[in-house]
C-alpha positions as CSV (number, residue, x, y, z in Angstrom):
1,M,111.7,139.4,124.7
2,E,115.0,140.9,125.9
3,L,118.0,138.6,126.2
4,I,118.5,136.9,129.6
5,K,121.7,137.9,131.3
6,V,123.8,135.0,132.5
7,F,126.9,134.9,134.8
8,I,129.3,131.9,135.4
9,C,131.2,131.2,138.6
10,E,133.6,128.2,138.4
11,D,137.0,127.8,139.8
12,E,138.3,125.4,137.1
13,S,139.2,127.6,134.2
14,I,138.9,124.8,131.7
15,V,135.3,124.2,132.8
16,R,134.5,127.9,133.0
17,E,135.9,128.7,129.6
18,G,134.3,125.6,128.1
19,L,130.8,126.6,129.3
20,R,131.4,130.2,128.2
21,D,132.5,129.2,124.7
22,M,130.5,126.0,123.9
23,I,127.0,127.6,124.3
24,P,125.6,129.8,121.5
25,W,124.0,132.1,124.1
26,E,122.0,134.4,121.8
27,K,120.5,131.4,119.9
28,Y,118.8,130.3,123.1
29,G,117.8,133.8,124.3
30,Y,120.8,134.6,126.6
31,E,123.5,137.2,126.9
32,F,126.8,136.2,128.5
33,V,127.8,139.1,130.8
34,G,130.7,137.8,132.8
35,D,132.5,135.1,134.8
36,A,134.6,134.7,138.0
37,P,136.8,131.9,139.5
38,D,135.2,132.0,143.0
39,G,132.3,133.4,145.0
40,E,134.4,136.2,146.6
41,M,135.4,137.5,143.1
42,A,131.9,136.9,141.7
43,L,129.8,138.7,144.3
44,P,130.8,142.4,143.6
45,M,130.5,141.6,139.8
46,I,127.0,140.1,140.3
47,R,125.9,143.1,142.3
48,K,127.0,145.4,139.5
49,L,125.8,143.4,136.5
50,K,122.6,142.1,138.1
51,P,122.3,138.9,135.9
52,D,119.1,137.0,135.5
53,V,120.8,133.6,135.8
54,L,123.8,132.5,137.8
55,I,125.6,129.3,136.9
56,T,127.9,128.3,139.8
57,D,130.0,125.4,141.0
58,I,129.5,124.3,144.6
59,T,133.1,123.6,145.7
60,M,135.3,126.7,145.3
61,P,137.9,128.4,147.4
62,F,137.2,131.6,149.5
63,M,133.5,131.4,149.0
64,D,131.7,128.3,147.9
65,G,128.7,128.1,145.6
66,L,126.1,127.5,148.2
67,S,127.2,130.5,150.3
68,L,127.3,132.6,147.1
69,S,123.8,131.5,146.1
70,K,122.4,132.3,149.6
71,T,123.9,135.8,149.5
72,V,122.9,136.5,145.9
73,L,119.3,135.3,146.5
74,S,118.9,137.5,149.5
75,E,119.9,140.6,147.4
76,L,118.4,139.5,144.0
77,P,115.4,137.3,144.9
78,N,114.3,136.9,141.3
79,I,117.7,135.5,140.0
80,K,117.7,131.9,138.8
81,I,120.6,129.7,139.9
82,I,121.9,126.6,138.1
83,V,124.4,124.6,140.3
84,I,127.0,122.4,138.8
85,S,128.8,119.9,141.0
86,G,131.3,117.0,140.9
87,Y,129.4,115.5,143.9
88,S,126.3,113.4,143.8
89,D,126.0,113.7,147.5
90,F,122.3,114.1,148.4
91,E,123.2,116.6,151.2
92,Y,124.5,119.1,148.7
93,A,121.4,118.7,146.5
94,R,119.1,119.1,149.5
95,K,120.8,122.3,150.6
96,A,120.7,123.7,147.1
97,I,117.0,122.9,146.8
98,E,116.3,124.6,150.2
99,L,118.0,127.7,148.9
100,G,115.8,127.8,145.9
101,V,118.2,126.7,143.2
102,E,116.5,126.0,139.9
103,Q,118.7,123.2,138.5
104,Y,121.3,120.8,140.0
105,L,123.7,119.4,137.3
106,L,126.5,116.8,137.9
107,K,129.9,117.1,136.2
108,P,130.9,116.5,133.6
109,V,128.2,118.8,132.1
110,T,127.6,118.2,128.5
111,K,126.5,120.8,126.0
112,A,123.1,119.1,125.7
113,D,122.6,119.0,129.5
114,M,123.4,122.7,129.8
115,I,121.1,123.7,126.9
116,T,118.3,121.7,128.4
117,A,118.8,123.4,131.8
118,L,119.0,126.8,130.1
119,E,115.8,126.2,128.1
120,G,113.9,125.1,131.2
121,T,115.1,128.2,133.0
122,R,114.2,130.5,130.2
123,K,110.7,129.1,130.1
124,K,110.3,129.7,133.8
125,I,111.5,133.2,133.5
126,S,109.2,133.8,130.5
127,D,106.2,132.4,132.5
128,E,107.0,134.5,135.5
129,N,107.4,137.7,133.3
130,E,104.1,136.9,131.6
131,Q,102.4,136.6,135.0
132,K,104.0,139.9,136.0
133,D,102.7,141.5,132.8
134,Y,99.2,140.1,133.5
135,L,99.3,141.4,137.1
136,R,100.4,144.8,135.8
137,Q,97.6,144.8,133.3
138,Y,95.1,143.7,135.9
139,E,96.2,146.3,138.4
140,Q,96.1,149.1,135.7
141,E,92.6,148.1,134.8
142,F,91.4,148.4,138.4
143,K,93.7,151.2,139.5
144,K,91.8,153.8,137.4
145,F,88.7,153.0,139.5
146,E,90.1,152.0,142.8
147,R,89.8,155.5,144.2
148,F,86.0,155.0,144.3
149,S,86.4,152.0,146.5
150,H,88.2,154.2,149.0
151,R,85.3,156.5,149.5
152,A,83.7,154.6,152.5
153,F,87.1,154.6,154.3
154,F,87.6,158.3,153.6
155,E,84.2,159.2,154.9
156,K,84.9,157.4,158.2
157,L,88.4,158.9,158.3
158,V,87.2,162.5,158.1
159,E,84.2,161.9,160.3
160,G,86.7,161.0,163.1
161,S,84.9,157.7,163.8
162,L,88.0,155.6,163.5
163,S,90.7,155.1,166.1
164,V,94.3,155.5,164.9
165,Q,94.7,151.7,165.0
166,E,91.6,151.2,162.9
167,I,92.8,153.8,160.4
168,Y,96.1,151.9,159.9
169,E,94.3,148.5,159.7
170,Q,91.8,149.7,157.1
171,A,94.4,151.6,155.1
172,N,96.6,148.5,155.0
173,K,93.7,146.5,153.6
174,L,93.3,149.1,150.8
175,H,97.1,149.2,150.3
176,L,97.2,152.8,151.3
177,D,100.4,154.1,152.9
178,L,99.4,156.9,155.4
179,S,102.7,157.2,157.2
180,A,103.9,160.8,157.3
181,D,105.0,163.5,159.7
182,E,102.3,166.0,158.6
183,Y,99.1,166.0,156.5
184,N,96.7,168.3,154.8
185,I,93.6,168.0,152.6
186,V,92.7,169.9,149.4
187,I,89.2,169.8,148.1
188,F,88.4,170.7,144.5
189,S,85.4,170.5,142.1
190,I,85.2,171.1,138.3
191,R,81.9,171.6,136.5
192,D,80.6,173.1,133.3
193,I,79.8,176.7,133.9
194,H,76.3,176.2,132.6
195,Q,75.5,172.9,134.1
196,S,75.0,171.4,137.6
197,T,76.5,168.0,136.6
198,Y,79.5,166.9,134.5
199,T,79.8,167.6,130.8
200,D,82.4,166.4,128.4
201,D,84.7,169.4,128.9
202,A,84.6,169.0,132.7
203,S,85.0,165.2,132.4
204,V,88.0,165.4,130.2
205,V,89.8,168.0,132.4
206,T,88.9,166.1,135.6
207,D,90.2,162.8,134.2
208,D,93.4,164.4,133.0
209,L,93.9,166.1,136.3
210,L,93.3,163.0,138.3
211,N,95.8,161.1,136.2
212,Q,98.4,163.8,136.9
213,L,97.7,163.7,140.6
214,L,97.9,159.9,140.7
215,Q,101.5,160.1,139.6
216,Y,102.5,161.6,142.9
217,P,102.9,159.0,145.7
218,D,102.3,161.7,148.4
219,Y,98.8,162.4,147.0
220,I,95.9,160.1,147.9
221,I,92.7,160.9,146.0
222,F,89.2,160.3,147.3
223,R,85.8,161.3,146.0
224,C,83.9,163.4,148.4
225,N,80.6,163.4,146.4
226,L,79.5,163.4,142.8
227,Q,80.9,166.8,142.2
228,A,84.0,167.1,144.4
229,Y,87.3,165.3,145.1
230,A,89.7,165.4,148.0
231,V,93.4,165.0,147.9
232,L,95.1,163.8,151.1
233,I,98.6,165.2,151.0
234,K,101.4,163.5,153.1
235,G,104.8,165.1,153.9
236,D,106.9,166.7,156.5
237,A,107.3,170.2,157.8
238,E,109.6,171.1,154.8
239,S,107.9,169.3,152.0
240,L,104.2,169.6,152.8
241,P,103.9,173.4,151.9
242,R,105.6,172.6,148.6
243,L,103.3,169.7,147.9
244,E,100.2,171.8,148.7
245,E,101.3,174.5,146.4
246,K,102.1,171.9,143.7
247,C,98.6,170.4,144.0
248,V,96.8,173.7,143.8
249,D,99.0,174.8,140.9
250,L,98.2,171.6,138.9
251,I,94.5,172.3,139.3
252,R,94.9,176.0,138.5
253,R,96.9,175.4,135.4
254,R,94.8,172.6,134.0
255,C,91.5,174.3,134.7
256,G,92.9,177.7,133.6
257,E,93.5,176.3,130.1
258,T,89.7,176.2,129.6
259,H,88.7,178.9,132.0
260,H,85.9,180.2,129.8
261,T,83.9,176.9,129.9
262,L,84.6,175.6,133.5
263,D,83.5,176.6,136.9
264,W,86.3,175.3,139.3
265,H,87.2,175.8,142.9
266,V,89.9,174.6,145.3
267,A,90.1,174.8,149.0
268,V,93.0,174.0,151.3
269,G,92.7,172.8,154.9
270,V,94.8,173.5,157.9
271,R,97.8,171.2,158.4
272,T,97.9,168.5,161.1
273,N,100.6,166.3,162.4
274,R,98.3,163.5,163.5
275,L,96.1,161.1,161.6
276,S,93.4,161.7,164.3
277,G,93.6,165.4,163.3
278,L,92.4,164.7,159.7
279,S,88.8,165.1,160.8
280,S,89.3,168.7,161.8
281,C,91.6,169.2,158.8
282,Y,88.8,168.1,156.5
283,S,86.3,170.3,158.3
284,D,88.6,173.3,157.8
285,A,89.0,172.5,154.1
286,N,85.2,172.0,153.7
287,R,84.4,175.2,155.5
288,A,86.8,177.1,153.1
289,F,85.2,175.2,150.2
290,A,81.8,176.5,151.1
291,Y,83.0,180.1,150.5
292,R,82.8,179.4,146.7
293,H,79.1,180.1,146.9
294,I,79.8,183.6,148.5
295,F,82.7,184.4,146.2
296,P,81.9,182.4,143.0
297,S,84.6,184.3,141.0
298,Q,87.3,183.4,143.5
299,H,88.8,180.0,142.5
300,I,91.2,179.2,145.3
301,F,90.5,179.4,149.1
302,T,93.2,179.1,151.7
303,P,93.2,179.6,155.5
304,E,95.3,182.8,155.0
305,L,92.9,184.2,152.4
306,L,89.8,183.5,154.5
307,K,91.3,185.4,157.4
308,E,91.7,188.4,155.2
309,E,88.1,188.1,153.8
310,Q,86.3,188.1,157.2
311,Y,83.4,190.6,157.3
312,E,82.2,192.0,160.6
313,P,78.6,193.4,160.9
314,S,78.5,197.2,161.4
315,E,75.7,199.6,162.2
316,N,72.4,199.1,160.4
317,D,73.2,200.9,157.2
318,I,71.7,199.3,154.1
319,N,73.9,201.5,151.8
320,K,76.9,199.5,153.1
321,I,75.5,196.2,151.9
322,D,77.8,194.6,149.3
323,A,75.6,194.2,146.3
324,G,77.9,191.6,144.8
325,K,77.5,189.3,147.7
326,F,73.7,190.0,148.0
327,D,73.3,188.8,144.4
328,P,70.2,186.4,144.4
329,M,72.1,184.1,142.0
330,I,74.4,183.2,144.9
331,I,71.4,181.5,146.6
332,R,70.3,179.8,143.4
333,Y,73.9,178.6,142.8
334,F,74.2,177.3,146.3
335,V,71.0,175.3,146.1
336,Q,72.2,173.8,142.8
337,T,75.7,172.8,144.0
338,G,76.0,173.1,147.7
339,T,75.9,170.2,150.3
340,L,74.0,169.9,153.5
341,N,77.2,170.2,155.7
342,E,77.9,173.6,154.0
343,V,74.6,175.2,154.8
344,E,75.4,176.7,158.2
345,T,78.8,178.1,157.0
346,F,77.2,179.6,153.9
347,T,74.3,181.1,155.9
348,D,76.5,182.7,158.5
349,E,78.8,184.2,155.8
350,Y,75.8,185.4,153.7
351,I,74.1,187.1,156.7
352,S,77.5,188.6,157.8
353,S,77.8,190.1,154.3
354,L,74.5,192.0,154.8
355,E,76.3,194.3,157.2
356,G,73.3,194.3,159.6
357,G,70.8,195.0,156.8
358,E,68.5,192.2,158.1
359,R,67.6,194.5,161.1
360,S,65.5,196.5,158.7
361,I,61.9,195.1,158.6
362,L,61.4,196.2,155.0
363,F,64.8,194.7,153.9
364,R,64.3,191.6,155.9
365,Y,61.0,190.9,154.1
366,Y,62.6,191.5,150.7
367,L,65.5,189.2,151.7
368,L,63.3,186.3,152.7
369,V,61.1,186.6,149.6
370,S,64.3,186.7,147.5
371,I,65.6,183.6,149.2
372,R,62.4,181.7,148.7
373,V,62.0,182.7,145.1
374,N,65.6,181.7,144.2
375,V,65.4,178.4,146.0
376,E,62.2,177.7,144.0
377,L,64.0,178.7,140.7
378,A,67.0,176.5,141.5
379,L,64.7,173.5,142.1
380,K,62.7,174.1,138.9
381,E,66.0,174.1,137.0
382,A,66.8,170.8,138.7
383,E,63.5,169.5,137.3
384,V,61.9,169.0,140.7
385,D,58.1,168.7,140.5
386,P,56.4,172.1,141.0
387,E,53.8,170.7,143.3
388,E,56.5,169.1,145.4
389,I,58.3,172.5,145.6
390,A,55.2,174.4,146.6
391,G,54.3,171.9,149.3
392,G,57.7,171.0,150.5
393,L,59.5,174.4,151.1
394,P,59.0,176.0,154.5
395,T,57.2,179.3,154.6
396,F,58.1,182.3,156.8
397,D,56.0,184.5,159.1
398,M,55.7,188.1,158.1
399,N,56.5,189.0,161.6
400,I,59.8,187.0,161.7
401,N,62.5,188.8,163.7
402,E,66.1,189.2,162.8
403,A,67.3,186.5,165.1
404,E,65.0,184.0,163.3
405,V,66.3,184.9,159.8
406,R,69.3,182.5,160.2
407,N,67.1,179.6,161.3
408,Y,64.7,180.1,158.4
409,M,67.5,180.4,155.9
410,I,69.1,177.2,157.2
411,D,65.8,175.4,157.1
412,I,64.9,176.4,153.5
413,L,68.3,175.8,152.1
414,K,68.6,172.3,153.7
415,T,65.1,171.5,152.4
416,G,66.0,172.7,148.9
417,I,69.2,170.7,148.8
418,Q,67.4,167.6,150.1
419,M,64.8,168.0,147.3
420,R,67.5,168.5,144.7
421,E,69.4,165.4,145.9
422,K,66.2,163.3,145.9
423,E,65.5,164.3,142.3
424,A,69.1,163.7,141.3
425,Q,68.9,160.3,143.0
426,K,65.9,159.4,140.8
427,R,67.7,160.5,137.7
428,G,70.8,158.7,138.9
429,N,68.8,155.5,139.4
430,D,67.4,155.8,135.9
431,I,70.9,156.4,134.4
432,I,72.3,153.4,136.3
433,D,69.4,151.2,135.3
434,T,70.1,152.1,131.7
435,A,73.8,151.5,132.1
436,I,73.3,148.1,133.8
437,K,71.0,147.0,131.0
438,Y,73.6,148.0,128.4
439,L,76.4,146.2,130.3
440,D,74.4,143.0,130.8
441,Q,73.9,142.9,127.0
442,H,77.4,143.9,126.0
443,F,79.8,142.7,128.8
444,S,81.2,140.1,126.4
445,D,82.4,142.8,124.0
446,P,86.2,142.7,124.3
447,D,86.3,146.5,123.4
448,I,83.8,147.6,126.0
449,S,84.9,150.6,128.0
450,L,83.5,153.2,130.4
451,D,83.8,155.9,127.6
452,G,81.9,153.6,125.2
453,V,79.0,153.0,127.6
454,A,78.8,156.6,128.6
455,E,78.6,157.6,124.9
456,A,75.9,155.0,124.3
457,I,73.7,156.3,127.1
458,N,74.5,159.9,126.4
459,I,76.3,160.9,129.6
460,S,79.8,161.9,130.5
461,S,82.1,159.1,131.5
462,N,83.3,160.8,134.7
463,Y,79.8,161.3,136.0
464,L,78.8,157.7,135.0
465,S,81.8,156.3,136.8
466,A,80.9,158.3,140.0
467,L,77.2,157.3,139.9
468,F,78.1,153.7,139.1
469,S,80.3,153.1,142.1
470,N,78.0,155.0,144.4
471,K,74.8,153.2,143.3
472,V,76.1,149.7,142.5
473,G,78.9,149.5,145.1
474,L,81.4,148.2,142.5
475,S,83.6,150.0,140.0
476,F,82.8,149.7,136.3
477,V,85.6,147.2,135.8
478,E,84.7,145.2,138.9
479,Y,81.1,144.8,137.6
480,I,82.1,143.7,134.2
481,T,84.7,141.2,135.6
482,K,82.0,139.8,138.0
483,K,79.6,139.3,135.0
484,R,82.3,137.6,133.0
485,M,83.4,135.3,135.8
486,A,79.8,134.3,136.4
487,K,79.4,133.4,132.7
488,A,82.8,131.6,132.7
489,K,81.8,129.5,135.7
490,H,78.5,128.5,134.0
491,L,80.2,127.5,130.7
492,L,83.0,125.6,132.4
493,R,80.5,123.4,134.3
494,N,77.7,123.2,131.7
495,S,79.5,123.0,128.3
496,S,82.4,121.2,126.7
497,K,83.9,124.4,125.4
498,K,87.7,124.8,125.8
499,S,89.0,127.4,128.2
500,G,90.3,129.5,125.2
501,E,86.9,129.4,123.5
502,I,85.2,130.6,126.8
503,A,87.7,133.4,127.1
504,Y,86.8,134.8,123.7
505,E,83.1,134.3,124.3
506,I,83.1,136.4,127.5
507,G,85.2,139.2,126.2
508,Y,88.9,138.3,126.7
509,K,91.2,138.5,123.7
510,D,94.0,136.7,125.5
511,P,93.0,133.2,126.9
512,R,96.0,133.2,129.2
513,Y,95.0,136.5,130.7
514,F,91.5,135.1,131.2
515,S,93.0,132.2,133.2
516,F,95.0,134.7,135.2
517,V,91.9,136.8,136.1
518,F,89.9,133.7,136.8
519,K,92.4,132.4,139.3
520,R,92.7,135.8,140.8
521,H,89.0,135.9,141.5
522,L,88.2,132.2,142.1
523,G,91.5,130.9,143.6
524,C,91.8,128.2,141.1
525,T,92.4,127.7,137.4
526,P,89.5,127.2,134.9
527,S,90.4,123.6,134.5
528,Q,90.5,123.0,138.3
529,Y,87.1,124.6,138.5
530,R,85.7,122.5,135.7
531,N,87.0,119.3,137.4
532,G,85.2,120.3,140.6
533,E,88.3,120.9,142.6
534,T,86.6,123.9,144.1
535,E,83.0,124.8,144.7
536,G,83.5,128.5,143.9
């Protein structure tokens, strides 16, 4: 532990120098940093030195000890103050206690009296620092997963279903600061180029990138779905463009390091100066994000880029069709990775890229067969039951006209995505069931971790974390803590084991940290719970 800095303020030089010289400060964990003959002289020195402990007389010229204490406590609320006084008047003591003074000593102060006061103060500082360390550890454990608990709020925010007052109220409950002059939203996804879910490469890059983004207070991260994240960016007219560029550049550079194994895309929305405008901002970003299916080799989509990439249908000339955009794999890729709210944007852009080719009856028939076949292939790759595919996908009429192509395409794509999601949900449920069984058997392991559980059930940690919070409604750490607290409550009421023994038994290496977590969750200490002071 670092030495505790102490400052003395006493108008009697004999007393001041006596205190300074008679105490072996370092022996008791202190560092003497300065002294002053009165409050007026002491205040600027205290502001500069920022001591942990102030020892001050009460009666001094220019600025007395109580006035000094009041001012210092308002500026340095964590400072500990020991008052020494030649008066036993209760009124002085009462005022000192009201101010929050730690100790009140009467003159003459002996060396033993001062050492006792210093040791008591040091213990209090040590206890407080320990609690701060525990709080920091507790918050770090939960902070890694807290972004998942924000998802419900984010969904309501971008749906536009919350009033501005409700936005601020819910944000405050989640300790999110949304105050800013302007906002924008960036959506990104990272996946293995050969898979439709996370693999270790994608998981490592995603975790690393999220940790980088979390270092910026103007970025608030939300999970959109199992495969994509959104970054809400706050700023002003000058800083927001720079923050957007920084965000995109972080993603580009991190993903670019492993470009040969990852399929990654980023989309930027249109800025808004209102919280109520975040719904349309997200819609713009999501619309841009949908273009990744049309231009899979393009990684970054911005409003400016999309304006340049608009394609207007021309005369019915099949030779003008862009073969790259007509690639059947685009349909298959979309069914594998697209979302329901992207279907219409994707369909409109896909049909637009045909340059009017759908007007040809022969081409129209080929197009519809190609769409149907590639939706089926995508679902087979997703391990959807073949009978379900055959009976579930809509068919088309040979005499379908060009105006009906769009409706059919929307219908079959939505049906395909719903079938894919249903199958993914089944697999997700199986994965979570396996994870829950593993956690229920191993939650008391002090070294248990998300990575360890993911490895044990053969799935990437990032994907497991997303599935877990989505299915269980709790983050990984919250679930383990809930299990541990339930076991602790049972042992406290139904065994004679000491609190420390219980801590080790349920997975805590530090009994005092266990007590901290227990009180944080139950509102009382383990001993208070054992004694029936709360029903909990």
